[in-house]
N, C-alpha and C positions, 0 to 999 in steps of 0.2 A: 372707558374700560372698567368692567366690573371687578370687584374683589374676588379672589379665588374662594371656592367653597372651603369650609373647615375640613380638616383631614377626615373626620369621622363620617362626612357626607360624600367622600370620594371612594368609589368602588376600588380603585387601584390600591388605596391604602388599606381598605378593609380586607382585600385578598392577601396583601402582604402581611398584615398583622395576624391574620388567621393562619397563614402558612407558618409563621414564627411560633404561634401557639401550638400548632400541631407538632412541630419539631420538638418543642419543650415537653409535650405530653409523651412523645415517643422516646425521648432521651434516656430515661432510667432503664427502660427495657433494652434499648440498643447498647447502652453502656455495659449492662450485664452480659451482653453477647460479645462485647469487644469490638463493635463496629459503629461507624458514624451513619448518619442519615444518607448522605450521598453514596456510601458503600452499600447500604441497604438497597438503594435504587439500582445500583449495578447488579447486585445479586438478583434482585427481582427480575430485571431484564433477562438474565441468564436462566432463571427458573422458567420463564416463559419460553425461551428458546436457547438452549445451550450451544456452545461453539459459534458464537457470534464474533465478528471482527470488532476491533476497537471502534471503527467507523459506524458499524451497525448499532453498537451500544450507544454511542454518542447520539446518533439519529433518534433512537428510541427514547432517549432521555431529554431530547432537545438541548443537548450540550455540544460543546466543541470537542473534537478528538483530543486536543491539547489539555483539556480539563479531565477527560476520562483516563488518559494514559497514566498519570501519576497515581490516581485512585487504584487502578488495576495493579500497578506495580506494588503498591503497599499491601494490597489484598493477596497478591501472589506470595509476598514475603511472609504473610500471616498464615499461609497454607490453605487459603480459601479457593484458589484457582490456579490454573497454569496458563502461560502464554507461549504460543509457538508461531513461527513464521509459516505462512501458507506456502507450501512447496510450489504451487502453480503461480503464485504472485508474491514474491518476497517482500513487497511493500506492505502487504496485509499481515496483521497480527491477529491470530485467532485466540479467543479466550474460552477456556473450558473450566467448569466447576470441578473442584476436588470433592472427595467424599465429605469433607468438613463443610464445604460450601453448600452441598446438597442437604446436609444435616441441619444447617441453619434454617432451611425452609420450614421445617416443623416448629422450630423454636421461635420463629418470627410470626407464626400464625395468629398470635393474639394481638398484634398491633391494631388491626381494624376494630377489634372488640374494644380496645382501649379508647379509640376515637369515639365510637358510638356511646360507650358508657360515660365518658367524660363530657360529651356534648349535650346530654339531656334530650337528644333527639332520638327518634326511632330509626331503625335501620332503613326503612323505606324513605324517611325524610332525608337521611344522609345520602342515599342513592339518588334521590330526585335532585338534591342540591348539586351533587357531583355531575349529573347529566347536564344541568344548566351551565355550570362552570365550564364543562367540556365544550358545549355549544358556543359559548363566548370565546373560548380559546381558539376553536376551529375557525370561527367567523373572523377573528382578528388576524389569524395566521394567513387566511386566504385573501383577505382584503388588502394586505400589505404587499402582495405579489404583483 
């Protein structure tokens, strides 16, 4: 049996460490807005399509509903969104952005610019890398089924 590769030669570690570095790069801006990175992701899912259910948000973010629910509750308490039961199906909780939640969309617009600026890469290089990572994610997701 051969020895495992050093961490720096393992793609999984490189992706993990890069994700952590991106979170650190975004943190000052998100702190100034009063939100965490997971909350930013929930907001982004609702900016794409408002009035999603907890389950739809969880699916969009590749998370469990039990992870999304406490995030949404805290965000509702902060005035960023509202939760209501679906009258047609009481098991479903629909989430809608408040005016403040929509306003954060404009304030968060600079996060992508931060990433490109700090990476030393061009926008087209970052976009190409993103497409490659998405292809890997999709291939791994479908091969496990």
